[in-house]
C-alpha atoms as a printed R data frame, in Angstrom:
    type eleno elety resid chain resno       x      y       z
1   ATOM     1    CA   MET     A     1   0.000  0.000   0.000
2   ATOM     2    CA   SER     A     2   1.216  3.511  -0.734
3   ATOM     3    CA   PRO     A     3   2.490  5.616   2.207
4   ATOM     4    CA   MET     A     4  -0.179  7.049   4.472
5   ATOM     5    CA   LEU     A     5  -0.282 10.723   5.344
6   ATOM     6    CA   GLN     A     6  -1.526 11.235   8.889
7   ATOM     7    CA   VAL     A     7  -2.611 14.605  10.201
8   ATOM     8    CA   VAL     A     8  -3.201 15.097  13.918
9   ATOM     9    CA   PRO     A     9  -5.768 17.866  14.484
10  ATOM    10    CA   SER     A    10  -5.651 20.178  17.476
11  ATOM    11    CA   PRO     A    11  -8.447 19.640  20.038
12  ATOM    12    CA   ASN     A    12 -10.154 22.948  19.270
13  ATOM    13    CA   THR     A    13 -10.560 22.149  15.565
14  ATOM    14    CA   LEU     A    14 -11.298 18.414  15.711
15  ATOM    15    CA   GLU     A    15 -15.070 18.746  15.555
16  ATOM    16    CA   LYS     A    16 -14.979 21.108  12.579
17  ATOM    17    CA   ARG     A    17 -12.669 19.081  10.402
18  ATOM    18    CA   ARG     A    18 -13.908 16.762   7.673
19  ATOM    19    CA   ARG     A    19 -11.859 13.597   7.237
20  ATOM    20    CA   VAL     A    20 -10.539 13.211   3.678
21  ATOM    21    CA   ALA     A    21  -8.641 10.495   1.802
22  ATOM    22    CA   VAL     A    22  -6.957 11.089  -1.568
23  ATOM    23    CA   VAL     A    23  -6.430  8.500  -4.327
24  ATOM    24    CA   ASP     A    24  -4.155  9.578  -7.182
25  ATOM    25    CA   ASP     A    25  -1.444  7.659  -9.034
26  ATOM    26    CA   HIS     A    26   0.865 10.686  -9.095
27  ATOM    27    CA   ALA     A    27   2.665 11.199  -5.770
28  ATOM    28    CA   PHE     A    28   3.141 14.897  -6.522
29  ATOM    29    CA   MET     A    29  -0.605 15.435  -6.998
30  ATOM    30    CA   ARG     A    30  -1.467 13.399  -3.887
31  ATOM    31    CA   ASP     A    31   0.893 15.447  -1.762
32  ATOM    32    CA   LEU     A    32  -0.247 18.728  -3.290
33  ATOM    33    CA   ILE     A    33  -3.932 18.054  -2.661
34  ATOM    34    CA   ALA     A    34  -3.250 16.798   0.869
35  ATOM    35    CA   ARG     A    35  -1.028 19.758   1.746
36  ATOM    36    CA   GLU     A    36  -3.398 22.370   0.389
37  ATOM    37    CA   LEU     A    37  -6.483 20.827   1.990
38  ATOM    38    CA   THR     A    38  -4.835 20.858   5.406
39  ATOM    39    CA   ARG     A    39  -4.228 24.581   4.906
40  ATOM    40    CA   ALA     A    40  -7.854 25.305   4.003
41  ATOM    41    CA   ASP     A    41  -8.858 27.164   7.182
42  ATOM    42    CA   GLU     A    42  -8.423 23.986   9.238
43  ATOM    43    CA   LEU     A    43 -11.548 22.480   7.671
44  ATOM    44    CA   TYR     A    44 -10.019 19.184   6.611
45  ATOM    45    CA   GLU     A    45  -8.042 16.329   8.128
46  ATOM    46    CA   VAL     A    46  -6.303 14.213   5.469
47  ATOM    47    CA   VAL     A    47  -6.224 10.684   6.879
48  ATOM    48    CA   ALA     A    48  -4.569  8.893   3.951
49  ATOM    49    CA   THR     A    49  -3.123  9.294   0.460
50  ATOM    50    CA   VAL     A    50  -2.720  6.273  -1.841
51  ATOM    51    CA   GLY     A    51  -2.060  5.558  -5.507
52  ATOM    52    CA   THR     A    52  -4.368  2.748  -6.662
53  ATOM    53    CA   ALA     A    53  -8.071  1.938  -6.704
54  ATOM    54    CA   ALA     A    54  -7.459 -1.173  -4.588
55  ATOM    55    CA   ASP     A    55  -5.685  0.881  -1.939
56  ATOM    56    CA   GLY     A    56  -8.514  3.408  -2.096
57  ATOM    57    CA   VAL     A    57 -11.035  0.705  -1.210
58  ATOM    58    CA   ALA     A    58  -8.796 -0.495   1.646
59  ATOM    59    CA   VAL     A    59  -8.383  3.053   2.966
60  ATOM    60    CA   CYS     A    60 -12.141  3.601   2.996
61  ATOM    61    CA   ALA     A    61 -12.704  0.315   4.824
62  ATOM    62    CA   ARG     A    62 -10.089  1.270   7.428
63  ATOM    63    CA   PHE     A    63 -10.714  4.995   7.985
64  ATOM    64    CA   GLU     A    64 -14.307  5.538   6.748
65  ATOM    65    CA   PRO     A    65 -13.482  9.117   5.667
66  ATOM    66    CA   ASP     A    66 -16.145 11.758   5.131
67  ATOM    67    CA   LEU     A    67 -14.809 12.390   1.624
68  ATOM    68    CA   LEU     A    68 -12.744 10.461  -0.907
69  ATOM    69    CA   VAL     A    69 -11.044 12.496  -3.647
70  ATOM    70    CA   LEU     A    70 -10.721  9.820  -6.330
71  ATOM    71    CA   ASP     A    71  -8.746 10.116  -9.560
72  ATOM    72    CA   ILE     A    72 -10.441  8.467 -12.553
73  ATOM    73    CA   ASN     A    73  -7.256  7.335 -14.326
74  ATOM    74    CA   LEU     A    74  -5.570  4.807 -12.026
75  ATOM    75    CA   PRO     A    75  -3.082  2.017 -12.848
76  ATOM    76    CA   ASP     A    76  -5.200 -0.953 -11.729
77  ATOM    77    CA   ARG     A    77  -8.665  0.215 -12.858
78  ATOM    78    CA   THR     A    78 -10.613  3.434 -13.265
79  ATOM    79    CA   GLY     A    79 -11.967  5.327 -10.302
80  ATOM    80    CA   ILE     A    80 -15.422  5.007 -11.861
81  ATOM    81    CA   ALA     A    81 -15.169  1.201 -11.829
82  ATOM    82    CA   ALA     A    82 -14.046  1.300  -8.191
83  ATOM    83    CA   VAL     A    83 -17.022  3.311  -6.898
84  ATOM    84    CA   PRO     A    84 -19.292  0.283  -6.151
85  ATOM    85    CA   ASP     A    85 -16.544 -1.390  -4.071
86  ATOM    86    CA   ILE     A    86 -15.896  1.862  -2.223
87  ATOM    87    CA   ARG     A    87 -19.609  2.186  -1.478
88  ATOM    88    CA   ARG     A    88 -19.611 -1.314   0.024
89  ATOM    89    CA   ALA     A    89 -16.461 -0.637   2.050
90  ATOM    90    CA   SER     A    90 -17.687  2.687   3.468
91  ATOM    91    CA   PRO     A    91 -21.308  3.558   2.584
92  ATOM    92    CA   ALA     A    92 -21.224  6.987   4.259
93  ATOM    93    CA   THR     A    93 -18.129  8.220   2.409
94  ATOM    94    CA   LYS     A    94 -18.846 10.891  -0.207
95  ATOM    95    CA   ILE     A    95 -16.940 10.397  -3.460
96  ATOM    96    CA   LEU     A    96 -15.528 13.237  -5.582
97  ATOM    97    CA   LEU     A    97 -14.138 11.988  -8.907
98  ATOM    98    CA   CYS     A    98 -11.509 14.046 -10.692
99  ATOM    99    CA   THR     A    99  -9.341 13.804 -13.789
100 ATOM   100    CA   ALA     A   100  -6.804 15.805 -15.765
101 ATOM   101    CA   PHE     A   101  -7.910 14.095 -18.995
102 ATOM   102    CA   PRO     A   102 -11.661 14.745 -19.402
103 ATOM   103    CA   THR     A   103 -13.581 13.081 -22.210
104 ATOM   104    CA   GLU     A   104 -17.041 13.711 -23.629
105 ATOM   105    CA   ASP     A   105 -18.758 11.085 -21.475
106 ATOM   106    CA   TRP     A   106 -16.915 11.463 -18.156
107 ATOM   107    CA   ILE     A   107 -19.637 13.550 -16.459
108 ATOM   108    CA   GLY     A   108 -22.424 11.179 -17.451
109 ATOM   109    CA   GLU     A   109 -20.410  8.138 -16.356
110 ATOM   110    CA   ALA     A   110 -19.390  9.834 -13.105
111 ATOM   111    CA   SER     A   111 -23.006 10.596 -12.293
112 ATOM   112    CA   ASN     A   112 -24.338  7.203 -13.324
113 ATOM   113    CA   CYS     A   113 -21.743  5.220 -11.356
114 ATOM   114    CA   GLY     A   114 -22.997  6.631  -8.060
115 ATOM   115    CA   ALA     A   115 -20.312  9.219  -7.318
116 ATOM   116    CA   ASP     A   116 -21.337 12.403  -5.519
117 ATOM   117    CA   GLY     A   117 -19.339 14.787  -7.659
118 ATOM   118    CA   PHE     A   118 -16.949 15.342 -10.560
119 ATOM   119    CA   VAL     A   119 -14.363 18.072 -11.131
120 ATOM   120    CA   GLU     A   120 -11.526 18.501 -13.605
121 ATOM   121    CA   LYS     A   121  -7.980 18.909 -12.306
122 ATOM   122    CA   THR     A   122  -7.463 21.583 -14.942
123 ATOM   123    CA   THR     A   123  -9.847 23.905 -13.123
124 ATOM   124    CA   THR     A   124  -8.676 26.609 -10.700
125 ATOM   125    CA   TRP     A   125  -7.777 25.662  -7.139
126 ATOM   126    CA   ASP     A   126 -10.699 27.761  -5.861
127 ATOM   127    CA   ASP     A   127 -13.108 25.759  -8.034
128 ATOM   128    CA   PHE     A   128 -11.522 22.514  -6.865
129 ATOM   129    CA   LEU     A   129 -11.968 23.603  -3.238
130 ATOM   130    CA   LEU     A   130 -15.581 24.492  -3.997
131 ATOM   131    CA   ALA     A   131 -16.179 20.963  -5.275
132 ATOM   132    CA   VAL     A   132 -14.505 19.470  -2.191
133 ATOM   133    CA   ASP     A   133 -16.586 21.682   0.098
134 ATOM   134    CA   ARG     A   134 -19.898 20.952  -1.626
135 ATOM   135    CA   VAL     A   135 -19.431 17.181  -1.809
136 ATOM   136    CA   SER     A   136 -17.999 16.851   1.708
137 ATOM   137    CA   ARG     A   137 -21.115 18.659   2.974
138 ATOM   138    CA   GLY     A   138 -23.326 16.040   1.346
139 ATOM   139    CA   GLN     A   139 -24.245 17.957  -1.816
140 ATOM   140    CA   ARG     A   140 -23.897 16.723  -5.393
141 ATOM   141    CA   TYR     A   141 -21.508 18.721  -7.578
142 ATOM   142    CA   PHE     A   142 -20.642 17.942 -11.191
143 ATOM   143    CA   CYS     A   143 -18.505 20.533 -12.927
144 ATOM   144    CA   SER     A   144 -16.879 20.353 -16.353
145 ATOM   145    CA   GLY     A   145 -14.730 22.764 -18.320
146 ATOM   146    CA   GLY     A   146 -13.168 24.423 -15.304
147 ATOM   147    CA   ALA     A   147 -16.265 26.444 -14.423
148 ATOM   148    CA   PRO     A   148 -19.059 25.951 -11.913
149 ATOM   149    CA   PRO     A   149 -22.631 25.483 -13.086
150 ATOM   150    CA   ARG     A   150 -24.183 28.709 -14.329
151 ATOM   151    CA   ALA     A   151 -27.083 29.888 -16.427
152 ATOM   152    CA   ASN     A   152 -26.716 29.967 -20.213
153 ATOM   153    CA   ALA     A   153 -26.065 33.582 -21.149
154 ATOM   154    CA   GLY     A   154 -27.341 34.844 -24.476
155 ATOM   155    CA   LYS     A   155 -28.818 31.490 -25.541
156 ATOM   156    CA   PRO     A   156 -32.483 30.945 -26.380
157 ATOM   157    CA   GLU     A   157 -34.408 29.524 -23.462
158 ATOM   158    CA   VAL     A   158 -35.510 25.921 -23.884
159 ATOM   159    CA   GLU     A   159 -39.109 25.429 -22.814
160 ATOM   160    CA   LEU     A   160 -39.605 22.240 -20.823
161 ATOM   161    CA   THR     A   161 -42.796 20.879 -19.341
162 ATOM   162    CA   PRO     A   162 -42.913 20.346 -15.542
163 ATOM   163    CA   ARG     A   163 -42.634 16.582 -16.115
164 ATOM   164    CA   GLU     A   164 -39.633 17.003 -18.425
165 ATOM   165    CA   ARG     A   165 -37.897 19.206 -15.848
166 ATOM   166    CA   GLU     A   166 -38.599 16.613 -13.164
167 ATOM   167    CA   ILE     A   167 -37.182 13.778 -15.266
168 ATOM   168    CA   LEU     A   168 -34.163 15.876 -16.250
169 ATOM   169    CA   ARG     A   169 -33.362 16.486 -12.571
170 ATOM   170    CA   LEU     A   170 -33.510 12.743 -11.880
171 ATOM   171    CA   ILE     A   171 -31.289 11.972 -14.890
172 ATOM   172    CA   ALA     A   172 -28.769 14.542 -13.635
173 ATOM   173    CA   ALA     A   173 -28.921 12.875 -10.216
174 ATOM   174    CA   GLY     A   174 -27.677  9.662 -11.823
175 ATOM   175    CA   MET     A   175 -30.912  7.655 -11.740
176 ATOM   176    CA   THR     A   176 -31.554  4.975 -14.381
177 ATOM   177    CA   THR     A   177 -34.658  4.814 -16.558
178 ATOM   178    CA   LYS     A   178 -36.142  2.050 -14.391
179 ATOM   179    CA   GLU     A   179 -35.417  3.982 -11.195
180 ATOM   180    CA   ILE     A   180 -37.061  7.112 -12.609
181 ATOM   181    CA   ALA     A   181 -40.121  5.127 -13.685
182 ATOM   182    CA   ALA     A   182 -40.451  3.644 -10.203
183 ATOM   183    CA   ARG     A   183 -39.954  7.014  -8.512
184 ATOM   184    CA   LEU     A   184 -42.591  8.760 -10.624
185 ATOM   185    CA   PHE     A   185 -44.983  5.789 -10.903
186 ATOM   186    CA   ILE     A   186 -44.887  5.815 -14.698
187 ATOM   187    CA   SER     A   187 -43.819  3.207 -17.257
188 ATOM   188    CA   VAL     A   188 -40.297  2.745 -18.582
189 ATOM   189    CA   PRO     A   189 -41.400  3.532 -22.188
190 ATOM   190    CA   THR     A   190 -42.892  6.807 -20.930
191 ATOM   191    CA   VAL     A   191 -39.579  7.776 -19.342
192 ATOM   192    CA   GLU     A   192 -37.754  6.858 -22.544
193 ATOM   193    CA   THR     A   193 -40.149  9.043 -24.551
194 ATOM   194    CA   HIS     A   194 -39.544 12.003 -22.233
195 ATOM   195    CA   ARG     A   195 -35.788 11.464 -22.419
196 ATOM   196    CA   ALA     A   196 -35.898 11.406 -26.227
197 ATOM   197    CA   ARG     A   197 -37.856 14.680 -26.214
198 ATOM   198    CA   LEU     A   198 -35.375 16.200 -23.777
199 ATOM   199    CA   MET     A   199 -32.457 15.292 -26.027
200 ATOM   200    CA   THR     A   200 -34.245 16.845 -29.003
201 ATOM   201    CA   LYS     A   201 -35.137 20.048 -27.161
202 ATOM   202    CA   THR     A   202 -31.713 20.501 -25.580
203 ATOM   203    CA   SER     A   203 -29.705 19.271 -28.602
204 ATOM   204    CA   ALA     A   204 -27.963 16.797 -26.287
205 ATOM   205    CA   ARG     A   205 -26.328 13.798 -27.963
206 ATOM   206    CA   ASN     A   206 -26.185 11.603 -24.860
207 ATOM   207    CA   VAL     A   207 -26.809 11.480 -21.112
208 ATOM   208    CA   ALA     A   208 -23.663 13.533 -20.458
209 ATOM   209    CA   GLY     A   209 -25.152 16.298 -22.598
210 ATOM   210    CA   LEU     A   210 -28.378 16.229 -20.600
211 ATOM   211    CA   VAL     A   211 -26.396 16.411 -17.353
212 ATOM   212    CA   ARG     A   212 -24.448 19.426 -18.628
213 ATOM   213    CA   PHE     A   213 -27.680 21.135 -19.687
214 ATOM   214    CA   ALA     A   214 -29.198 20.498 -16.253
215 ATOM   215    CA   MET     A   215 -26.127 21.985 -14.552
216 ATOM   216    CA   ASN     A   216 -26.010 25.040 -16.814
217 ATOM   217    CA   THR     A   217 -29.693 25.793 -16.239
218 ATOM   218    CA   GLY     A   218 -29.599 25.226 -12.491
219 ATOM   219    CA   LEU     A   219 -31.747 22.092 -12.578
220 ATOM   220    CA   SER     A   220 -29.165 19.718 -11.069
């Protein structure tokens, strides 16, 4: 297992600190994230830093951190593939996926795999800290392109029905078609019809596009 980084909090800040573990295959990035988080107004206690998905699962089973900062590109398997095992090892741990090599479908896959958030390493440190803060507080936060979700400026407004907005929110939350149908007490074909209409109205090519639209319009 990769070396552990232990931080001993002072008694007066122990209750405020959120316990964080970092999984990244680059030692420099692990140390940088750990060092900077411990400087963030004494909000965080970094309990471990490791370099593989397998070690990340072991760390979560051992420490049960409040937050796991999990790189997607790891030597043994992707962070996305590791999420189910991490959930079993420590169900209460919030998972923030990150990557320096974003692809078109990363946001959709990150949301669908059950992670609580996604942020690119190419963003600013302030935006990265925002993602850490939001997810460690129990919120969902999916940010692509180095910018937080914001309204579309200067673009024609897309008119969605209340049902379409409701289904879009559930898609952005990572729910499957069957889960949405069960939640709303409607049939699977009905959900699929609404999703097809949403993709037409928003010009989205896939689920990742719908998630981005939901974030940019404040629906996620």
